[in-house]
C-alpha positions, -999 to +999 in steps of 0.1 A: -171-734-584-175-720-619-184-683-618-221-676-624-225-657-657-256-636-657-278-636-687-287-600-682-269-573-702-283-538-694-256-518-712-240-525-745-214-502-762-210-507-799-181-484-803-203-458-819-235-458-799-249-469-765-276-496-764-296-496-732-320-523-721-354-506-718-362-515-682-397-499-685-408-528-707-395-556-686-404-584-680-428-588-709-405-573-736-367-573-740-359-543-761-328-521-764-329-483-770-301-469-790-285-437-778-264-418-803-255-387-783-254-374-748-289-359-750-303-394-758-285-407-727-299-379-705-334-387-717-329-424-710-318-416-674-347-392-668-373-416-683-358-446-664-349-466-695-317-471-675-318-469-636-297-479-607-269-456-594-239-475-609-257-480-643-266-444-645-230-434-639-216-457-665-243-447-690-235-410-685-198-417-691-206-432-725-229-402-732-199-379-726-177-401-748-202-397-776-203-359-771-165-359-773-164-380-804-191-358-821-173-326-812-202-314-790-197-291-761-187-317-734-192-294-705-227-285-716-235-322-721-221-329-687-244-303-671-275-318-688-265-353-677-258-342-641-293-328-637-310-359-650-314-376-616-302-358-585-301-385-558-276-410-573-242-397-564-225-421-589-239-398-617-219-368-605-189-390-597-188-404-632-192-370-649-164-355-628-141-383-637-149-380-674-144-342-673-110-347-656-100-372-683-111-346-709-089-320-692-060-344-695-067-349-732-075-386-729-097-407-751-131-405-734-145-436-751-116-456-736-122-440-702-159-449-703-150-485-712-126-486-683-154-474-660-177-501-674-150-528-668-142-515-633-179-515-623-182-552-632-150-560-612-162-538-583-195-556-582-177-590-580-156-578-551-188-565-533-203-600-540-173-618-525-172-595-495-209-599-488-212-636-495-189-642-465-216-626-442-243-650-455-249-684-439-247-717-459-285-718-461-304-685-460-335-667-471-329-631-479-353-602-485-344-575-511-361-543-521-361-526-555-335-538-579-298-537-571-288-563-595-272-566-630-299-542-643-288-515-619-251-518-628-229-525-657-240-562-654-234-581-622-251-563-593-245-550-558-271-565-535-279-592-560-241-595-567-238-607-531-266-632-537-249-644-569-215-647-552-231-667-524-247-690-549-214-694-567-198-703-534-222-733-532-246-717-506-283-725-506-299-691-511-336-683-515-347-647-522-379-628-514-383-598-537-410-573-527-427-555-555-414-520-548-443-497-555-449-475-573-425-484-601-425-521-594-388-526-598-389-557-576-418-573-594-407-563-629-369-564-626-355-583-597-379-612-600-372-614-637-335-611-633-331-638-607-355-660-626-333-656-657-303-669-638-321-698-621-319-683-586-348-693-562-370-662-560-404-655-545-424-623-552-444-605-524-461-572-522-445-545-501-472-547-474-465-585-469-429-579-455-440-574-419-460-607-420-430-627-431-407-610-406-432-620-379-431-656-392-393-657-389-390-662-427-359-640-432-323-646-422-312-612-436-321-582-457-298-569-484-304-538-505-284-514-526-279-476-522-280-445-543-260-424-519-243-431-486-235-402-463-203-397-443-221-409-412-235-441-428-270-428-434-282-443-467-306-432-494-323-460-514-356-466-531-386-455-512-398-482-487-362-492-477-365-474-444-397-492-436-379-526-441-350-515-420-373-507-391-389-541-395-356-558-396-344-540-365-377-549-346-372-586-355-335-589-349-327-595-386-294-583-401-299-554-425-271-551-451-264-523-477-243-532-507-228-505-529-195-495-546-173-470-529-183-445-555-217-444-538-202-431-506-204-393-505-179-382-479-189-345-485-225-353-474-225-351-436-257-370-430-289-383-447-306-349-440-283-334-467-292-360-494-314-345-521-346-366-525-360-367-560-397-362-564-411-380-594-443-378-614-477-384-597-485-404-628-463-433-616-484-435-584-519-432-599-513-455-629-500-490-632-488-499-668-510-471-681-541-481-662-554-456-638-559-470-602-567-438-583-594-411-586-589-382-610-577-350-593-563-368-562-534-352-544-502-372-547-467-372-532-440-393-548-406-391-531-385-417-551-361-424-522-360-425-484-331-424-459-322-453-436-304-441-405-270-456-399-281-470-366-304-495-384-277-508-407-258-540-397-230-535-422-223-516-454-206-539-480-183-521-505-157-532-530-131-519-506-143-540-477-171-542-451-179-511-430-194-514-396-205-489-369-195-464-359-197-455-396-183-420-394-151-436-382-150-466-405-159-445-436-133-419-427-106-446-423-115-464-455-115-431-475-079-425-463-067-459-474 
């Protein structure tokens, strides 16, 4: 079957500047923000103009390429980029790779482009590996956005869905809204709709009802960091869905590139959890929905224990429990 070409382009490199699809304005407005130096990219990552672990890593790589071309201090730019969002391990991985290339005297723009191309191919391998686990007819639940918008342009969790559709399978997707930033409602629903994939939007609190009704054949999500024991950090609310999936006997899959696996992080307890602004909780699109002065907590991620994960789908292959052994073995290959 002809490969599905996604209409979504989150990252565009002009050769001189980086154009990032402003994901804060989706789905009502498709606008690109132009970044001309590493500081612009760092701000774009912090402000969630660009988001998703692989996309953050690729964007940071182009940020360092621009610093190198401008004659800026590459290491200083790297330090600023590294601090932009602490949970996504791909960010540090990409920066370390670019610094190593700089030490070798290589063209950093060429290296960043290579990382962009590799991410697309990596996502397609994830898609093919994951599609083999999905039945010919399936309804899948996904959380947050692990699609083209979270990567260089194809997707991890949504890449599996795209690959299943390409293989001729009949796939329906339920996307929960993913409060408080609404990545499911604003991004996943929009992205799948753009590509003509059957998608239904639900609120986060509806998931339990649909599990109870036997609606889901599987859950597939992305990841921002995978510890050496298989514990996985993803958007806040993922752990809740994993518990529901386990309670109802529904397979729970995590899809991510190998670069998201942090073999130096022993378990989920060691993963840094970013705390974001209270404003994102008390406001929706600039409209306040909570009392003034209310106390707020906003952890942006939670950790799903490895025992709740049916399989971890990577570009190198599919990992299964015991994850400490399968991750160690794959890292040695």
